[in-house]
N, C-alpha and C positions, 0 to 999 in steps of 0.2 A: 924360414921354411924347412929345415930337416927336421922338424918334429911335423911335419903337415903330415906325414903317411902315417903315421902313431895316431894324430888326432881324427883322420879321415877313417879308420879302423872303428876307431871307438865312437866314434858319431853313428858309424853302419851299425855295431853293436846295440849302442841306446833304442835307436830307430827302429831295430827290429824288433822291439819289445810294445811299441806303441800299437796301438790297438787300432788308432784314427790311420795310421798308416797302411797297416795291413787293409783294412777296410777301402780307401781312398786308390789305394794301388794294386790291389791283387782281387781282393773278393769284387768290386765295383764295375771295374775293364772286363773281367773277364763272364760278369753278368750278361752286361752289355754285348759283347762278342758274342756270346751264344744267341742271345734274342737276335740281334739282327742279322746273324747268320742264318739260323733254324728258323726264327717266325719272320722274319721281315723279307731277308733275302729267300725264303724257301728252299735254301741250300745252293741254289744256282752259283758258280764262281763268277762269271761274269758279274754279278749283280753285287758279291759281296766283295771284289775289289772297290765296287763304287762305296760302300760303305768305311772299308776295312782304315780311311784314311781319318774319318770321325770316330771309330772306335778304338782306333790307339789313341788318338790327340785327346779321350777322356782320359788314360792312361798317363801319360804325360802332364797334363795339368794338374792330375790327381796329387802330385806331387808340392804344389802350393799348399794345400787344406795341411796337408802331413806334417810338411818343415813348419809350419806358421804356428800351428799344435804344439808339437815335440818342444819348439826354441821356448816356447810360454810356458809349458809345464816347465821345462829344466831350469827357467828361473824362477819362478815358484816356488819348485823344491831345493832351491838352493844348487843346481849343478853345474851351472854357471858362474857359480861364486866361488866353484872350487878349480875352474876351468882359468879361471882369473890371475889366483896364485900363479900360475905356474906361466912360462915365457911362451904366454902365447897370445896375440893381438885380435882384436874384434875381423878383422880382414884373415887371418888365417883361420878365425872360427868360421866364420860364415862362407869362407871358403869351402871349406870342409865339410860344410853342411850339404853346400851346393854338389859338389863332387859326388857324394854318400850318397844322396838321390839320383843324382844321374848314376850312380853301378848298380841301384837297387832297383831302377823302373826298369832297364834295360832286359833283365831276364821275362820280366814282363812282356816287353814291346815281343821279346823274342817264340816267347813261348804262343802268344797271340798269331803270327806269323807261322806256325810249326802246324798249329791245329787248325788252320788255312789250307795247308798244305796237304795235310795226311786225313782231314778229315772229312776238308769240302772240296778239296782236290782243284785248289787255285796253284795256276801252273806261272802265273805271271804277274811279278810282283810291280810291275814299272821299273822306272829309275830306283835301283835302292840306294844309288849313292846323296841322289838328291831324298829319298828319301832318307838315311841317316841324318844327312845335316838337318831336317829339317825336325827330326825328334832330339836331337843333341839340342839345337837353337831353342824347341819348346820347353824343355827339361830345366836347362839355364833361366831362362828368362821366370819362366813360371816359379821355378823354387826363390827366385831373387824376388818376386813379391811377395813369396809368401814370408820371404824374410824380413818387407818393408811393413806386412801385414803384423808379427812380432814384435817389431820397433814400436810402433804408435801403440797399441793395445797392453792393457796392465793384467788382465785376469783373463781364464780360457775362457768364459762366459763370454766375454769382450769378445774374445777374440774369434768366437762360433759364430757370435752376431755377426759379425763384420762378413768373415767366411764366407756365410750365407747367402748375405748382401752381395757381395761377389759374383758367388758362385754361379747363382740362380741365373744372370743375365748369362753368363758366361758360354752353360753349356745350351741354355735352350732358344738363344739370340744368334748364336755364328755357325749351326749347322751343324754342331756335333751329337747333339738330339735326332734335331729333326731338320732335313734337305733343308738348304737358305731358301732354294725357291719358293717352297710348302709353303715357306710363315708369309703372313699379310703384307703388303710393299710397307706399310710402315716400320714393319718388325726389321724388314730390309734392310731398308737404309739406316735405323740405328744401331742393326749390326754390325758395319761395315765401323763404327768405332772404338770395334771390340778385338783386344790382340786373340783371342781365340777363334777369330772371324778368320785370319792368317794365317796363323798355325792350320786352323781343321782344310783351308784353299790351299796352303803348301803341300800337305800329307797326300791331300786327295788328288790334285796337277801331278804328284809323284807318283803313285800308286796307278790310279785308273787312266790317266793321260798320257803317263811315264816319258811327262816333263822333266828336262837337268833342271839343275836346281840356279843355272842362270836365266833361264828363261822366267824361274819364280823369286828372280832377285829381287825385287819387291819388297813381297812378305819375307822373304830372307834376313834383308836391311834393316827392314822394321821390327822384325823381332831380336836382334842382333846389338841395335842400337837401345831398345827397352829394356835389354838385359842388362849393358853396361850401365846405362842411368838407374833402374833402381838396386842393382849392388853397391852401386858409389852411394846413392839418398840412405840405403838400408846397415853401412858404416858407420853415416853419420849421424844416425838416430839409433844407434845400436846400444843398448843399456845390458850390464853384466847382473846387475842385483835390483830386486825387484822393488828397494824400495829409490830406485835412482828417481827424477823425476823427465819428464815426459818436456819437451823444448816446447815453449809455446806456438812455434812457426811448424813445428815435428807433421801436422798434419797437410799443412799447404806444400811442405814438402814430397810428402807421399801423392799429394793431387795431382803434383806436377810431372809425375811420372810417367800420368796418360798423354800427359799434352804430343808426345808423338803420332797417337793414335788419334787426336782429335783432329791433325792437320791430314794423314791420310784419309781417316772417313770423311772430311770433306771433299779431299780427290778426289776420292773412291766415288763420293755420292754426283760429281759432278761427270765423271768419265764411265763409272759405271761396269770397268771391266771384270771386276770378280761377280756382279752381279748375272753378268752376262755367261761367264763361264763357267760359272755354277750351272747356270739355269741348261745351257747346251750339255753338261753332264749329265742333269737329271733328267732332259725328254731323249738321251742315248738308252738308259736305261729303262724310262718309259715305256718309249717307242719298244725296246726288243722286247720288253715284256707282255706287250700285245700282240706281237706278230707272234710269240710262245704261247697265247691262249687261242688266238686263232689259228693255228693249223692240230687239223686233226689227229684223236692221238692216235699212236702205232697200233694197227690189231693186229695180231697173233697168226700166221697166212693156217689156214682150214688144213685140217687132217688132207692127208692125200687117200684118194678115192679107192676102195678093195672093190674087186668085182665079188659077184657074187658066187659061192661055191656051187656046183651047178654037176658036181658028182662028174664019175667017171664018162656018161653019154651026153 
């Protein structure tokens, strides 16, 4: 562990050279932020608060794509082999990767909050402690999932295919890009099996409803258990060299990391708590939008009437 700060610094330097990380962790989050705030929310501060949770979740989830691609690239280029000859364990390498991703994600999240405050005049960000907790849990858990993906794939092409298969359901069926109540009922019931749904709702509950973290304990606990499970599996499957073979049961171990959300999805489909809460948030914004449209526009006061000049007589 004495080499951990140095290793983390090196991981940050290597990650900053990765174009895929810059796209998924910087360019894409800012693009979605201005799209939602400027186009969908039309600059309305209260509507931007509603979209802030899903937009931040995209920046948080982007860590999994960039990290998995970076590790596979490092393994193909022989960079991991160089680390292997140093007194660095697999746990040190993977933990430093997660910490590096976390430190690189925080500036993007902070910039989105600053833009919301300065450009769009959002004054209330809800429960900031709860918001920060879910950002932390989200980065750790999704970065750990990226470690698992990097452990079970051999080439960059294989990694990109698997990432796309995972990424598309995460962003389209969790409420990250479209509100969950806006989706068909079948998609809503499938969405509660995805870890991204609990991250999106945790961030949205913290920002829009100002819920403290102990009132979102199910979402926080699910992400925490998933983070621990995926990180443990990644340490067991991690490979330093491209010539190393993947264990036969590696993909079974990787699939087993979804077990907490399979159980939680079954429970949520019975209780429907997240679906009901997200529906309440969506109806609140929709009601406010209709009220704003029904109000007549403010008309300027007519100019004061000036009596005509009748001359001295």
